VEXDO-934677 format. One record per residue (C-alpha): residue in three letters; x, y, z. Coordinates in pm, whole numbers, plus 50000, padded with zeros to 5 digits. Example, Ala and Ser with C-alpha at 12.3 -4.5 7.8 and 13.67 -1.06 7.14 Angstrom:
BEGIN
residu ALA; px 51230; py 49550; pz 50780
residu SER; px 51367; py 49894; pz 50714
END
This chain:
BEGIN
residu MET; px 50012; py 50008; pz 49982
residu GLN; px 50112; py 50364; pz 49938
residu ILE; px 50094; py 50552; pz 50269
residu LEU; px 50168; py 50911; pz 50355
residu ILE; px 50275; py 51028; pz 50701
residu ILE; px 50260; py 51380; pz 50789
residu GLY; px 50464; py 51468; pz 51088
residu ALA; px 50793; py 51289; pz 51188
residu GLY; px 50770; py 51303; pz 51557
residu GLU; px 50771; py 51019; pz 51786
residu VAL; px 50443; py 50904; pz 51679
residu GLY; px 50509; py 50929; pz 51279
residu PHE; px 50845; py 50785; pz 51333
residu HIS; px 50737; py 50478; pz 51503
residu THR; px 50446; py 50413; pz 51287
residu ALA; px 50648; py 50479; pz 50982
residu LEU; px 50931; py 50231; pz 51091
residu ARG; px 50643; py 49973; pz 51171
residu LEU; px 50488; py 50037; pz 50831
residu SER; px 50828; py 50015; pz 50647
residu HIS; px 50912; py 49672; pz 50810
residu GLU; px 50615; py 49547; pz 50660
residu GLY; px 50707; py 49607; pz 50319
residu HIS; px 50475; py 49900; pz 50254
residu ARG; px 50572; py 50217; pz 50051
residu VAL; px 50601; py 50488; pz 50284
residu VAL; px 50639; py 50876; pz 50242
residu VAL; px 50718; py 51096; pz 50541
residu VAL; px 50673; py 51460; pz 50553
residu ASP; px 50791; py 51704; pz 50820
residu ARG; px 50904; py 52062; pz 50807
residu GLN; px 51198; py 51996; pz 51050
residu PRO; px 51516; py 51884; pz 50826
residu ASP; px 51698; py 51716; pz 51126
residu ARG; px 51369; py 51473; pz 51180
residu VAL; px 51349; py 51404; pz 50797
residu ARG; px 51720; py 51323; pz 50802
residu GLN; px 51696; py 51089; pz 51092
residu ILE; px 51388; py 50903; pz 50936
residu SER; px 51595; py 50860; pz 50583
residu GLU; px 51890; py 50741; pz 50780
residu GLN; px 51690; py 50468; pz 50990
residu MET; px 51444; py 50346; pz 50753
residu ASP; px 51365; py 50254; pz 50396
residu VAL; px 51107; py 50534; pz 50324
residu GLN; px 51080; py 50850; pz 50086
residu THR; px 51117; py 51179; pz 50286
residu LEU; px 51007; py 51505; pz 50183
residu VAL; px 51091; py 51847; pz 50389
residu GLY; px 50797; py 52095; pz 50390
residu THR; px 50446; py 52163; pz 50558
residu GLY; px 50227; py 51891; pz 50514
residu SER; px 49919; py 52142; pz 50532
residu SER; px 50048; py 52280; pz 50187
residu PRO; px 49856; py 52154; pz 49860
residu ALA; px 50191; py 52199; pz 49666
residu VAL; px 50368; py 51969; pz 49929
residu LEU; px 50074; py 51726; pz 49951
residu ARG; px 50104; py 51695; pz 49561
residu ALA; px 50493; py 51645; pz 49560
residu ALA; px 50444; py 51370; pz 49809
residu GLY; px 50228; py 51202; pz 49588
residu VAL; px 49900; py 51223; pz 49781
residu ASP; px 49697; py 51142; pz 49469
residu HIS; px 49847; py 50776; pz 49473
residu CYS; px 49813; py 50709; pz 49839
residu ASP; px 49561; py 50464; pz 50016
residu LEU; px 49628; py 50607; pz 50344
residu VAL; px 49714; py 50935; pz 50483
residu LEU; px 49807; py 50981; pz 50845
residu VAL; px 49831; py 51311; pz 50988
residu VAL; px 50019; py 51302; pz 51325
residu THR; px 50183; py 51668; pz 51364
residu ASN; px 50183; py 51841; pz 51697
residu SER; px 49932; py 52087; pz 51563
residu ASP; px 49553; py 52030; pz 51528
residu GLU; px 49497; py 52291; pz 51306
residu VAL; px 49769; py 52189; pz 51079
residu ASN; px 49629; py 51823; pz 51093
residu LEU; px 49261; py 51927; pz 51019
residu THR; px 49389; py 52163; pz 50730
residu ALA; px 49610; py 51884; pz 50573
residu CYS; px 49318; py 51635; pz 50607
residu ARG; px 49079; py 51898; pz 50409
residu PHE; px 49340; py 51939; pz 50110
residu ALA; px 49400; py 51574; pz 50134
residu ARG; px 49047; py 51497; pz 50069
residu LEU; px 49038; py 51732; pz 49767
residu LEU; px 49344; py 51595; pz 49628
residu ALA; px 49284; py 51217; pz 49724
residu PRO; px 48920; py 51160; pz 49754
residu ALA; px 48950; py 50773; pz 49779
residu ALA; px 49231; py 50782; pz 50043
residu THR; px 49148; py 50707; pz 50442
residu LEU; px 49232; py 51002; pz 50618
residu ILE; px 49335; py 50942; pz 50995
residu ALA; px 49443; py 51248; pz 51214
residu ARG; px 49562; py 51314; pz 51568
residu ILE; px 49361; py 51554; pz 51742
residu ARG; px 49413; py 51687; pz 52104
residu SER; px 49204; py 51962; pz 52178
residu ALA; px 48876; py 51850; pz 52376
residu ASP; px 48690; py 52152; pz 52205
residu TYR; px 48772; py 51976; pz 51852
residu LEU; px 48671; py 51635; pz 52007
residu ASP; px 48337; py 51756; pz 52127
residu PHE; px 48255; py 51910; pz 51829
residu PHE; px 48347; py 51587; pz 51630
residu GLU; px 48101; py 51396; pz 51866
residu GLU; px 47818; py 51662; pz 51773
residu VAL; px 47862; py 51674; pz 51403
residu GLY; px 48084; py 51364; pz 51315
residu ALA; px 48472; py 51367; pz 51206
residu ALA; px 48377; py 51294; pz 50855
residu SER; px 48227; py 51611; pz 50794
residu LEU; px 48569; py 51772; pz 50863
residu ASP; px 48707; py 51520; pz 50610
residu VAL; px 48859; py 51292; pz 50884
residu ASP; px 48775; py 50912; pz 50863
residu THR; px 48918; py 50830; pz 51199
residu VAL; px 49037; py 51039; pz 51493
residu ILE; px 49327; py 50947; pz 51696
residu ASN; px 49343; py 51115; pz 52060
residu PRO; px 49645; py 50986; pz 52267
residu GLU; px 49513; py 51169; pz 52595
residu ARG; px 49190; py 50953; pz 52585
residu GLU; px 49370; py 50646; pz 52499
residu VAL; px 49594; py 50684; pz 52802
residu ALA; px 49303; py 50757; pz 53021
residu ASN; px 49123; py 50442; pz 52888
residu GLN; px 49461; py 50246; pz 52992
residu ILE; px 49430; py 50390; pz 53357
residu LEU; px 49074; py 50286; pz 53377
residu GLU; px 49123; py 49955; pz 53263
residu PHE; px 49396; py 49920; pz 53528
residu LEU; px 49179; py 50044; pz 53796
residu ALA; px 48933; py 49794; pz 53700
residu VAL; px 49190; py 49498; pz 53730
residu PRO; px 49469; py 49676; pz 53974
residu ALA; px 49688; py 49366; pz 53979
residu ALA; px 49758; py 49371; pz 53614
residu SER; px 50023; py 49570; pz 53458
residu SER; px 49835; py 49625; pz 53136
residu VAL; px 49477; py 49487; pz 53039
residu ALA; px 49367; py 49444; pz 52661
residu GLU; px 48999; py 49335; pz 52565
residu PHE; px 48880; py 49131; pz 52287
residu ALA; px 48532; py 48992; pz 52160
residu GLY; px 48378; py 49325; pz 52289
residu GLY; px 48528; py 49271; pz 52650
residu LYS; px 48451; py 48890; pz 52672
residu VAL; px 48824; py 48782; pz 52660
residu LYS; px 49093; py 48958; pz 52865
residu MET; px 49445; py 48969; pz 52817
residu LEU; px 49646; py 49063; pz 53141
residu GLY; px 49994; py 49145; pz 53186
residu LEU; px 50072; py 49001; pz 53531
residu LYS; px 50411; py 49089; pz 53717
residu ILE; px 50501; py 48737; pz 53866
residu PRO; px 50600; py 48796; pz 54244
residu ALA; px 50839; py 48600; pz 54403
residu THR; px 50541; py 48460; pz 54641
residu CYS; px 50362; py 48310; pz 54333
residu PRO; px 50336; py 47938; pz 54406
residu HIS; px 50386; py 47872; pz 54048
residu VAL; px 50764; py 48012; pz 54010
residu GLY; px 50984; py 47765; pz 53853
residu ARG; px 50693; py 47521; pz 53745
residu PRO; px 50649; py 47412; pz 53368
residu LEU; px 50356; py 47585; pz 53215
residu HIS; px 50188; py 47264; pz 53118
residu GLU; px 50138; py 47192; pz 53499
residu LEU; px 49988; py 47516; pz 53573
residu ARG; px 49611; py 47476; pz 53632
residu ILE; px 49339; py 47585; pz 53817
residu THR; px 49181; py 47276; pz 53988
residu GLY; px 48814; py 47242; pz 53900
residu GLY; px 48829; py 47603; pz 53794
residu PRO; px 48851; py 47837; pz 53483
residu ARG; px 49096; py 47776; pz 53183
residu TYR; px 49376; py 48044; pz 53091
residu LEU; px 49659; py 48051; pz 52865
residu VAL; px 49992; py 48217; pz 52876
residu VAL; px 50060; py 48358; pz 52551
residu ALA; px 50368; py 48546; pz 52596
residu ILE; px 50659; py 48605; pz 52883
residu GLU; px 50865; py 48917; pz 52884
residu ARG; px 51190; py 48865; pz 53075
residu GLY; px 51480; py 49095; pz 53067
residu GLY; px 51300; py 49322; pz 52798
residu GLN; px 51272; py 49026; pz 52558
residu VAL; px 50933; py 48856; pz 52462
residu ILE; px 50935; py 48465; pz 52485
residu ILE; px 50644; py 48279; pz 52338
residu PRO; px 50625; py 47984; pz 52565
residu GLY; px 50573; py 47615; pz 52540
residu GLY; px 50448; py 47367; pz 52770
residu GLY; px 50788; py 47308; pz 52919
residu ASP; px 50894; py 47665; pz 52985
residu VAL; px 50866; py 47821; pz 53342
residu ILE; px 50778; py 48160; pz 53498
residu LEU; px 51028; py 48310; pz 53694
residu SER; px 51002; py 48579; pz 53948
residu GLU; px 50982; py 48924; pz 53800
residu ASP; px 50837; py 48786; pz 53483
residu LEU; px 50566; py 48984; pz 53278
residu ALA; px 50330; py 48699; pz 53190
residu TYR; px 50055; py 48785; pz 52928
residu VAL; px 49773; py 48571; pz 53032
residu VAL; px 49447; py 48530; pz 52825
residu THR; px 49117; py 48449; pz 53000
residu ARG; px 48749; py 48491; pz 53010
residu ARG; px 48641; py 48815; pz 53158
residu GLU; px 48443; py 48640; pz 53413
residu ASN; px 48725; py 48471; pz 53511
residu THR; px 49000; py 48749; pz 53572
residu GLU; px 48982; py 48752; pz 53957
residu GLN; px 49045; py 48399; pz 53989
residu VAL; px 49331; py 48400; pz 53742
residu VAL; px 49507; py 48699; pz 53917
residu ALA; px 49465; py 48520; pz 54262
residu HIS; px 49601; py 48188; pz 54103
residu PHE; px 49918; py 48374; pz 54036
residu GLY; px 49961; py 48488; pz 54391
residu LEU; px 49856; py 48874; pz 54313
residu PRO; px 49610; py 49083; pz 54541
residu ASN; px 49325; py 49214; pz 54341
residu GLN; px 49178; py 49454; pz 54604
residu PRO; px 48919; py 49699; pz 54442
residu VAL; px 49029; py 50048; pz 54401
residu ARG; px 48837; py 50275; pz 54626
residu ASN; px 49104; py 50560; pz 54694
residu LEU; px 49260; py 50734; pz 54370
residu VAL; px 49492; py 51020; pz 54375
residu VAL; px 49609; py 51187; pz 54042
residu VAL; px 49855; py 51435; pz 54029
residu GLY; px 49765; py 51658; pz 53728
residu GLY; px 49436; py 51818; pz 53607
residu GLY; px 49474; py 51812; pz 53276
residu ALA; px 49304; py 51619; pz 52975
residu ILE; px 49392; py 51281; pz 53116
residu GLY; px 49304; py 51365; pz 53479
residu ARG; px 48973; py 51496; pz 53375
residu LEU; px 48883; py 51200; pz 53159
residu VAL; px 48989; py 50961; pz 53435
residu ALA; px 48773; py 51134; pz 53669
residu ALA; px 48470; py 51118; pz 53422
residu GLY; px 48538; py 50735; pz 53381
residu THR; px 48563; py 50672; pz 53739
residu ARG; px 48223; py 50800; pz 53845
residu GLU; px 48061; py 50478; pz 53800
residu MET; px 48313; py 50271; pz 53984
residu GLY; px 48250; py 50382; pz 54346
residu VAL; px 48605; py 50528; pz 54364
residu LYS; px 48694; py 50826; pz 54562
residu MET; px 48912; py 51064; pz 54358
residu ARG; px 49147; py 51362; pz 54438
residu ILE; px 49322; py 51558; pz 54162
residu ILE; px 49633; py 51760; pz 54289
residu GLU; px 49688; py 52061; pz 54044
residu LYS; px 49938; py 52330; pz 54085
residu ASN; px 49785; py 52573; pz 53834
residu ALA; px 49498; py 52780; pz 54013
residu ALA; px 49301; py 52880; pz 53722
residu ARG; px 49282; py 52517; pz 53604
residu CYS; px 49173; py 52397; pz 53939
residu GLU; px 48888; py 52641; pz 53923
residu THR; px 48786; py 52472; pz 53601
residu LEU; px 48799; py 52134; pz 53736
residu VAL; px 48589; py 52251; pz 54063
residu ASP; px 48332; py 52347; pz 53791
residu GLN; px 48351; py 52045; pz 53564
residu LEU; px 48392; py 51747; pz 53826
residu GLU; px 48157; py 51808; pz 54125
residu ASP; px 48212; py 51460; pz 54287
residu VAL; px 48604; py 51495; pz 54285
residu THR; px 48783; py 51684; pz 54538
residu ILE; px 49041; py 51932; pz 54370
residu LEU; px 49338; py 52056; pz 54551
residu ASN; px 49581; py 52324; pz 54448
residu GLY; px 49940; py 52243; pz 54511
residu ASP; px 50260; py 52103; pz 54374
residu GLY; px 50262; py 51728; pz 54331
residu THR; px 50648; py 51715; pz 54422
residu ASP; px 50574; py 51885; pz 54774
residu LEU; px 50655; py 51604; pz 55015
residu SER; px 50455; py 51797; pz 55288
residu LEU; px 50149; py 51840; pz 55074
residu LEU; px 50150; py 51455; pz 54993
residu GLU; px 50198; py 51357; pz 55347
residu GLU; px 49901; py 51600; pz 55477
residu GLU; px 49690; py 51451; pz 55205
residu ASN; px 49807; py 51087; pz 55332
residu VAL; px 49861; py 50968; pz 54970
residu GLY; px 50054; py 50665; pz 55152
residu ALA; px 49703; py 50527; pz 55203
residu ALA; px 49581; py 50554; pz 54815
residu ASP; px 49492; py 50251; pz 54652
residu VAL; px 49637; py 50399; pz 54332
residu PHE; px 49863; py 50722; pz 54300
residu ALA; px 49901; py 50840; pz 53932
residu ALA; px 50126; py 51123; pz 53832
residu VAL; px 50040; py 51250; pz 53467
residu THR; px 50132; py 51603; pz 53460
residu ASP; px 50282; py 51740; pz 53121
residu ASP; px 50625; py 51695; pz 53302
residu GLU; px 50749; py 51357; pz 53242
residu GLU; px 51049; py 51375; pz 53495
residu GLU; px 50842; py 51507; pz 53770
residu ASN; px 50588; py 51250; pz 53694
residu VAL; px 50857; py 50964; pz 53773
residu LEU; px 50959; py 51159; pz 54074
residu ILE; px 50617; py 51211; pz 54211
residu ALA; px 50520; py 50829; pz 54138
residu MET; px 50841; py 50715; pz 54341
residu LEU; px 50744; py 50943; pz 54631
residu GLY; px 50389; py 50791; pz 54646
residu ARG; px 50558; py 50431; pz 54617
residu LYS; px 50782; py 50514; pz 54897
residu MET; px 50518; py 50667; pz 55111
residu GLY; px 50311; py 50341; pz 55073
residu ALA; px 50069; py 50394; pz 54780
residu ARG; px 49958; py 50036; pz 54703
residu ARG; px 49984; py 50076; pz 54320
residu THR; px 50161; py 50349; pz 54127
residu ILE; px 50116; py 50526; pz 53788
residu ALA; px 50353; py 50752; pz 53579
residu ARG; px 50308; py 50935; pz 53246
residu VAL; px 50595; py 50932; pz 53016
residu ALA; px 50607; py 51083; pz 52699
residu HIS; px 50920; py 50942; pz 52524
residu LEU; px 50851; py 50618; pz 52417
residu GLY; px 51225; py 50512; pz 52486
residu TYR; px 51192; py 50585; pz 52845
residu VAL; px 50907; py 50349; pz 52898
residu PRO; px 51100; py 50025; pz 52966
residu LEU; px 51366; py 50210; pz 53175
residu VAL; px 51091; py 50377; pz 53385
residu SER; px 50908; py 50035; pz 53428
residu SER; px 51216; py 49880; pz 53562
residu LEU; px 51215; py 50152; pz 53837
residu GLY; px 50922; py 49943; pz 54021
residu LEU; px 50619; py 50152; pz 53909
residu ASP; px 50313; py 49953; pz 53832
residu LEU; px 50190; py 50118; pz 53532
residu VAL; px 50381; py 50345; pz 53270
residu VAL; px 50177; py 50524; pz 52998
residu SER; px 50267; py 50714; pz 52738
residu PRO; px 50048; py 50914; pz 52516
residu ARG; px 50261; py 50842; pz 52200
residu PHE; px 50268; py 50493; pz 52271
residu ALA; px 49903; py 50492; pz 52304
residu ALA; px 49862; py 50678; pz 51998
residu VAL; px 50074; py 50421; pz 51801
residu GLY; px 49855; py 50157; pz 51951
residu ALA; px 49535; py 50330; pz 51840
residu ILE; px 49671; py 50370; pz 51485
residu LEU; px 49743; py 50011; pz 51472
residu ARG; px 49413; py 49902; pz 51552
residu HIS; px 49250; py 50104; pz 51285
residu LEU; px 49511; py 50028; pz 51028
residu ARG; px 49422; py 49691; pz 50992
residu ALA; px 49222; py 49547; pz 50713
residu GLY; px 49014; py 49252; pz 50574
residu LYS; px 48851; py 49034; pz 50874
residu VAL; px 49079; py 49187; pz 51131
residu LEU; px 48870; py 49303; pz 51431
residu SER; px 49104; py 49430; pz 51686
residu VAL; px 49470; py 49491; pz 51753
residu ALA; px 49649; py 49517; pz 52072
residu PRO; px 50038; py 49581; pz 52047
residu LEU; px 50248; py 49491; pz 52332
residu LYS; px 50534; py 49718; pz 52480
residu ASP; px 50784; py 49527; pz 52228
residu GLU; px 50697; py 49670; pz 51908
residu ASN; px 50753; py 49350; pz 51766
residu THR; px 50475; py 49179; pz 51890
residu GLU; px 50103; py 49217; pz 51913
residu VAL; px 49769; py 49042; pz 51980
residu ILE; px 49508; py 49024; pz 51688
residu GLU; px 49149; py 48931; pz 51695
residu VAL; px 49069; py 48799; pz 51359
residu GLU; px 48766; py 48620; pz 51159
residu ALA; px 48848; py 48264; pz 51028
residu GLN; px 48777; py 48195; pz 50688
residu GLU; px 48634; py 47926; pz 50514
residu THR; px 48951; py 47897; pz 50305
residu SER; px 49173; py 47907; pz 50591
residu ALA; px 49412; py 47634; pz 50670
residu VAL; px 49331; py 47647; pz 51053
residu VAL; px 48962; py 47556; pz 51019
residu ASN; px 48794; py 47223; pz 51056
residu ARG; px 49086; py 47041; pz 51220
residu PRO; px 49224; py 47022; pz 51569
residu LEU; px 49498; py 47325; pz 51656
residu SER; px 49730; py 47061; pz 51734
residu GLN; px 49745; py 46965; pz 51356
residu VAL; px 49779; py 47312; pz 51232
residu LYS; px 50132; py 47411; pz 51151
residu LEU; px 50129; py 47742; pz 51298
residu PRO; px 50488; py 47891; pz 51278
residu GLN; px 50684; py 47952; pz 51559
residu GLY; px 50630; py 48308; pz 51691
residu SER; px 50239; py 48274; pz 51697
residu LEU; px 49998; py 48116; pz 51899
residu VAL; px 49615; py 48096; pz 51895
residu ALA; px 49495; py 48199; pz 52258
residu ALA; px 49118; py 48195; pz 52242
residu VAL; px 48815; py 48118; pz 51976
residu ILE; px 48481; py 48308; pz 52024
residu ARG; px 48187; py 48099; pz 51857
residu ASN; px 47829; py 48217; pz 51876
residu GLY; px 47936; py 48470; pz 52140
residu GLU; px 48095; py 48180; pz 52365
residu VAL; px 48476; py 48190; pz 52436
residu GLU; px 48683; py 47893; pz 52451
residu ILE; px 49052; py 47917; pz 52564
residu ALA; px 49227; py 47729; pz 52303
residu THR; px 49383; py 47388; pz 52345
residu GLY; px 49557; py 47132; pz 52122
residu ASP; px 49211; py 46968; pz 52049
residu THR; px 49033; py 47310; pz 51980
residu VAL; px 48850; py 47315; pz 51628
residu VAL; px 48799; py 47628; pz 51472
residu ARG; px 48517; py 47664; pz 51236
residu PRO; px 48456; py 47927; pz 50978
residu GLY; px 48316; py 48233; pz 51099
residu ASN; px 48500; py 48192; pz 51456
residu GLN; px 48693; py 48492; pz 51583
residu LEU; px 49034; py 48385; pz 51677
residu VAL; px 49242; py 48560; pz 51941
residu ILE; px 49613; py 48525; pz 51812
residu PHE; px 49949; py 48641; pz 51944
residu VAL; px 50190; py 48719; pz 51663
residu THR; px 50544; py 48845; pz 51619
residu ARG; px 50621; py 49064; pz 51309
residu GLN; px 50876; py 48831; pz 51196
residu VAL; px 50608; py 48530; pz 51135
residu LEU; px 50321; py 48801; pz 51031
residu LYS; px 50311; py 48684; pz 50662
residu LYS; px 50330; py 48329; pz 50737
residu VAL; px 50030; py 48363; pz 50971
residu GLU; px 49853; py 48565; pz 50726
residu LYS; px 49878; py 48275; pz 50469
residu LEU; px 49732; py 48024; pz 50715
residu LEU; px 49433; py 48268; pz 50766
residu THR; px 49395; py 48353; pz 50387
residu VAL; px 49325; py 48717; pz 50510
residu ARG; px 49553; py 49023; pz 50481
residu LEU; px 49711; py 49103; pz 50809
residu GLU; px 49854; py 49426; pz 50712
residu TYR; px 49785; py 49790; pz 50754
residu PHE; px 49506; py 49937; pz 50568
END
């Protein structure tokens, strides 16, 4: 496919890298020569220095031959203008724009994004807020992804030293008389392992576990992790993420406090969030944190615009005794480093934006995509086709390439955690863990294009 990416920041860079590795023809436009040079040196894509909202630049980038135009500059106005001209120059292309302004987002919900020449809107702050809300629902997990309309959950579980199953092979791990689950991947030392039945889990592993929604609590307890419900939440930062989290917790029975050092923003929050306690203060002020007893919080989150302060604040909350801690980090490269500091959840608007783009860029019968922190791996929900090599025989007889694993099968709304005896029928939905290296091989087995747009 021919794809035009406007904006070579972190979101544009990582998306272009992923797409170029998939073999797509990618053109990247940015007005900063240094960014364009960095991209041209690190990946096999075409580049162009210029303003992406300029019709002349769009023509020079070959927009009229593009199947997809992805606009991810740091300016909402530039993004919207670029989409307007791209629609005129390439009416058949799909247009995806990153939009941050709450005012624009509210207007889109009112009139529809298509009326402003945008097919899909990506909002990083909303994606991060959703990640935090999923974490609040399953606080024992380091990450949560949903499939089949929420009927299937993939939990990222950090294995504690007290887990009774440390050192035992996976084929021995069962909940006696209880629900099934499947460990689809293990992250260890920064590397992702797709385990076999003889592999073991170790303390400090991050195990990705797939199970049914109703069995989440039992599976979490099985791995020795407490999953006490969140009742007391403290958030430092009253920006878009803080506001969206507050809106999402209204029906969860969570008592929430927001600490925000901007007095004018506090006044706005007081008007918008009647059931949330708003405190005007600096989240790095240790005396304020002690006065507010943040050590008793079930979850303590730092989501200001300053990523260095967020890490410091979250570490302070952890030291003071907060049960779970969250930090917002902007740069994608910092996520693994900050995660190693012992914080429970590290969220990045840029990583969330890339993940949202991946979900919207898949085609064919692909229903959902959840990328892991490792950019080389993701979990895909796909509909099995009648011509697929995976249907009408047990999975044990299907030669899935190493680096892929069928985790669950959904038929007639019912979820089955996959085993070697599972038989897939045409029209069933499959939840499949797959690495980028074997994507094409899995694609051939499924006879569905597992590629972007």
